[in-house]
C-alpha positions as CSV (number, residue, x, y, z in Angstrom):
1,M,28.1,-1.0,6.4
2,T,30.0,-4.0,5.0
3,R,28.5,-6.2,2.2
4,S,27.9,-9.1,4.6
5,S,26.3,-6.7,7.1
6,S,24.1,-5.3,4.4
7,T,23.1,-8.8,3.3
8,A,22.2,-9.7,6.8
9,R,20.0,-6.7,7.1
10,E,18.3,-7.5,3.8
11,R,17.7,-11.1,4.9
12,I,16.1,-9.8,8.1
13,L,13.8,-7.4,6.2
14,T,12.9,-10.1,3.7
15,A,11.9,-12.4,6.6
16,A,10.0,-9.7,8.4
17,N,8.1,-8.8,5.2
18,K,7.0,-12.4,4.7
19,L,6.1,-13.1,8.3
20,F,4.6,-9.7,9.2
21,Y,2.5,-9.7,6.1
22,A,1.3,-13.3,6.4
23,E,0.7,-13.4,10.1
24,G,0.5,-9.8,11.5
25,I,3.0,-7.8,13.4
26,R,1.9,-8.8,16.9
27,A,1.8,-12.5,16.2
28,V,5.4,-12.6,14.9
29,S,8.3,-12.7,17.3
30,L,11.9,-11.5,16.7
31,D,12.9,-15.2,17.3
32,A,10.7,-16.2,14.4
33,I,12.2,-13.6,12.1
34,A,15.7,-14.6,13.1
35,A,14.9,-18.2,12.4
36,K,13.3,-17.4,9.0
37,A,16.4,-15.2,8.1
38,G,18.8,-17.9,9.2
39,I,20.6,-15.7,11.7
40,T,20.8,-15.2,15.4
41,K,18.4,-12.9,17.4
42,K,21.5,-11.0,18.4
43,T,22.1,-10.2,14.7
44,V,18.6,-8.8,14.4
45,Y,19.3,-6.5,17.4
46,Y,22.6,-5.4,15.7
47,H,20.6,-4.1,12.8
48,F,17.4,-3.0,14.5
49,K,17.3,-1.7,18.0
50,S,13.8,-3.1,18.7
51,K,10.9,-4.9,17.2
52,D,9.2,-1.5,16.7
53,D,12.2,-0.3,14.7
54,L,11.9,-3.4,12.5
55,I,8.1,-2.9,12.0
56,E,8.9,0.6,10.8
57,A,11.6,-0.6,8.4
58,Y,9.1,-3.3,7.2
59,L,6.7,-0.6,6.1
60,V,9.4,1.7,4.7
61,S,10.6,-1.3,2.5
62,R,7.0,-1.7,1.1
63,D,6.4,2.0,0.5
64,Q,8.1,2.8,-2.9
65,P,7.5,-0.7,-4.4
66,N,3.8,-0.4,-3.7
67,L,3.6,3.1,-5.2
68,D,5.6,2.0,-8.2
69,L,3.1,-0.9,-8.7
70,F,0.1,1.4,-8.6
71,R,1.9,3.8,-11.0
72,S,2.6,1.0,-13.5
73,W,-1.0,-0.3,-13.4
74,F,-2.1,3.3,-14.2
75,E,0.5,4.0,-16.9
76,E,0.1,0.7,-18.7
77,A,-3.7,0.9,-18.9
78,D,-5.3,1.7,-22.3
79,G,-7.9,4.5,-22.5
80,G,-8.3,7.8,-21.0
81,L,-7.9,9.0,-17.4
82,P,-11.1,7.3,-16.1
83,D,-9.9,3.9,-17.6
84,K,-6.5,4.4,-16.1
85,V,-7.9,5.0,-12.6
86,Q,-10.2,2.0,-13.0
87,A,-7.2,-0.2,-14.0
88,I,-5.7,0.3,-10.5
89,F,-8.7,-1.3,-9.0
90,R,-9.0,-4.0,-11.6
91,N,-5.3,-5.0,-11.1
92,L,-5.9,-4.9,-7.3
93,A,-8.8,-7.3,-7.7
94,A,-6.6,-9.7,-9.7
95,A,-3.9,-9.5,-7.0
96,A,-6.4,-10.1,-4.3
97,R,-7.5,-13.4,-5.9
98,H,-4.0,-14.8,-5.2
99,P,-4.1,-17.2,-2.2
100,K,-1.3,-15.4,-0.4
101,W,-3.0,-12.0,-0.6
102,K,-3.6,-10.7,2.9
103,G,-4.8,-7.1,2.2
104,C,-2.9,-3.8,2.5
105,G,0.1,-4.2,4.8
106,F,-0.2,-0.5,5.8
107,L,-3.8,-0.8,6.8
108,R,-3.4,-4.1,8.6
109,T,-0.4,-2.7,10.6
110,A,-2.4,0.5,11.4
111,A,-5.2,-1.7,12.7
112,E,-2.8,-3.6,15.0
113,L,-1.3,-0.3,16.2
114,A,-4.6,1.6,16.6
115,D,-3.8,2.1,20.3
116,M,-0.4,3.5,19.5
117,P,-1.0,6.5,17.2
118,G,2.6,7.8,17.8
119,H,4.2,4.6,16.7
120,P,6.8,5.3,13.9
121,A,5.1,2.7,11.7
122,M,1.9,4.6,11.9
123,K,3.7,7.7,10.6
124,V,5.2,5.6,7.7
125,G,1.7,4.3,6.8
126,A,0.1,7.7,6.9
127,A,2.9,9.1,4.7
128,H,2.5,6.2,2.2
129,K,-1.3,6.9,1.9
130,K,-0.6,10.7,1.5
131,K,2.0,9.9,-1.3
132,F,-0.6,7.9,-3.2
133,E,-3.1,10.7,-2.8
134,A,-0.6,13.4,-3.9
135,W,0.3,11.3,-6.9
136,M,-3.3,10.9,-7.9
137,A,-3.9,14.7,-7.4
138,A,-0.9,15.5,-9.6
139,E,-2.2,13.2,-12.4
140,F,-5.7,14.9,-12.2
141,D,-4.1,18.3,-12.1
142,A,-1.9,17.6,-15.1
143,S,-5.1,16.5,-17.0
144,G,-6.8,19.8,-16.2
145,V,-9.3,18.4,-13.7
146,E,-10.8,21.1,-11.4
147,R,-10.9,20.3,-7.7
148,F,-8.2,17.7,-8.4
149,Q,-7.4,17.3,-4.7
150,D,-10.9,16.4,-3.8
151,L,-11.1,13.9,-6.6
152,A,-7.8,12.3,-5.4
153,R,-9.2,12.0,-1.9
154,H,-12.4,10.3,-3.2
155,V,-10.2,7.8,-5.1
156,V,-8.2,7.1,-1.9
157,L,-11.4,6.5,0.0
158,L,-12.6,4.1,-2.6
159,L,-9.3,2.3,-2.7
160,D,-8.9,1.9,1.1
161,G,-12.6,1.0,1.3
162,A,-12.0,-1.8,-1.2
163,F,-8.9,-3.0,0.7
164,S,-10.9,-3.2,3.9
165,T,-14.1,-4.7,2.5
166,M,-12.1,-7.4,0.6
167,L,-10.4,-8.3,3.8
168,V,-13.7,-8.8,5.5
169,H,-15.5,-10.6,2.8
170,R,-12.6,-12.3,0.9
171,D,-14.3,-11.2,-2.3
172,A,-12.2,-9.3,-5.0
173,A,-15.4,-8.2,-6.7
174,Y,-15.5,-5.3,-4.1
175,A,-12.4,-3.8,-5.7
176,E,-14.0,-4.1,-9.1
177,A,-17.1,-2.3,-7.8
178,A,-15.0,0.4,-6.3
179,G,-13.1,0.7,-9.6
180,T,-16.4,1.3,-11.4
181,A,-17.3,4.0,-8.9
182,A,-13.9,5.6,-9.3
183,K,-14.1,5.5,-13.1
184,T,-17.5,7.2,-12.9
185,L,-16.2,10.0,-10.6
186,V,-13.2,10.7,-12.8
187,A,-15.4,10.6,-16.0
188,V,-17.8,13.1,-14.5
189,A,-14.8,15.4,-13.5
190,V,-13.3,15.0,-17.0
191,G,-16.7,15.7,-18.6
192,T,-17.2,18.8,-16.5
193,M,-13.8,20.0,-17.5
194,N,-14.5,19.4,-21.2
195,Q,-17.9,21.2,-21.0
196,R,-16.2,24.3,-19.6
197,A,-13.5,24.2,-22.2
């Protein structure tokens, strides 16, 4: 792929990210993405065989940056394991207070594609959520927490619940409340581990 070809693809993905996230995947046409990217629709089809292909690429492009952001919130937080987990939720609440925040792009896309479970983007979204869960489980395991996989799943449920509830109520306090619950769950798990030690 030539540099200009690569740049065109990046421009398409940047435009798709902005439009799909802001307006939803069904509301945005390839014409709108081409216009936003400053290219022709034919160029979009040169790089992506279909809109579905572009939707999949949109979520793939969000996958690692989102995981890296969660990881940085966790690693940069002061305190022990419970505080670090709570920091993910606290930072999410701060992000949700930004006027351009529209929720979790993976969950919103899954909601729009609920009638298409085999869609490639659904698989990307499911893999993204599993990566977050696996990362949390690895952190808990490394800290010696028993039943670390169960605890990671509980944190995922609180996180996705916070995403969904904030989207319904437009109130970031739900992420903070979920963070308090997550901190309590992790603190109990750490306390149990320390008692047995």
